[in-house]
Steps between C-alpha positions, in 0.01 A plus 500: 500500500457506879146459626345766725465408864150432632412420859176307559424510872228312681367591849252315715225544754715532817670811357176646362337460844779698676466866401835611642692212333319553170597868507867412558490240222342740249763763586767248396303378197447858373877564510577221250621685188461211254173385346283322752168322551326435834270198560304479818279241669224568750501533873262446791266768362319258261440251780391775738254641241369151416435442870317826534281409204442149637672326210651176618860442389579142395854364480609165357861399573572866590363625167201740491184389314384808309124491464310791339458689824865453598607613150300821544685568828853420377446703178384802707785463750794396274434687181320789684605599852847345525609570143389863501647569845838366385480714177406814702792445739739455206372819332574681828863375465522639140475152355275486187310194605192373317280227648357202312298185525562246225174608336626855434603523133501123496833494681468155655258245353436188711312173468278362773676244713377148425540239773333160487465482877448861614308788347714804593232731357623821340869425516702569185817329378751682271806424284744708303253542212252657741712814528450801269876559491487752212270732692695461828819585312330816359397605854857453620631702201276785613679487837185380673519248789232227470354378830314172454235358737426128513186528283494368139230433240406262220392751230146358531389737773621302798751610763724249681701490819856400398803429721714815512827300530405333171413836336846638590676191368304481175544876422873456565513201261298685230730806511834322534564491120487882487643600845768397740239394759560467871208349690483571875260344746491727802354365823552504877791256526873543415445260212461120504585381851606145596333566834199735454556640855869570455591795274867398504411167333469679162570287193687726253446294184237243407495282189213281382673199655540687833132595488381139463733386780379777736141412413557129566665586832196711601719807540282730296190653659184526292523876436843473326408215267300701232778767500771240443306306236431823308859617546636176357262518211627849421868391509421202275342739253792729453439764773858610579479562870248382759527573873286464814584785731377679811280795404704742713817404312386607152729804471797303638436220248473733204830670595702203626329180389589329826158450661267204506498170312595467135318246289706322235468203264 
């Protein structure tokens, strides 16, 4: 029996921060007829609010340390303001969206990141077993469109900040046994570029071997690395199709499958 198609689409901060682009993207997203899930990261709003509140933001190797005060801010912004604004905009477009953090109905259970050298604070790591796939499937069966923020929990009363690229990949892996899953990372480039400043240097297909070579040659900028690592993890764990595409090309990709970079084994 053929599996039902499911799109899992992840968007990031640059898109969220641009109201006009976000509106265009959500227009395209709402037109997708198949089952779909949206996963979003944060934007500048969390940093802006933290600055206003006098909460210092600490980064180690480009990764945010989430202390208790920072967690309060990101939970308010990601699971609150951003999530509910996206849901409201989708409702306006007759898309039956429903917004979640991982704590809601125990949809995504995380464990606190343990690192012998760095204490990342309230940062949660997840794997396929973290996902409440039965309940997500029930929501999809009801023709609801889950919209996930990058906030998870440990079922012991603690919230965690969790990488949204990872959330999208792990949800895709968890649901791939039941659905024909296509995972799309939408961001502000045409896809993976050999030269980050040249849109015509698009690489159409990347295997794990290609990834390691590009990384060794220092051709991948820091922002693309977590997307590619999570995309490869999804492909290795039976997610049928994984692409990195420009956010404005979503409709074109759904119709023609000729945009962006395809990730393959």
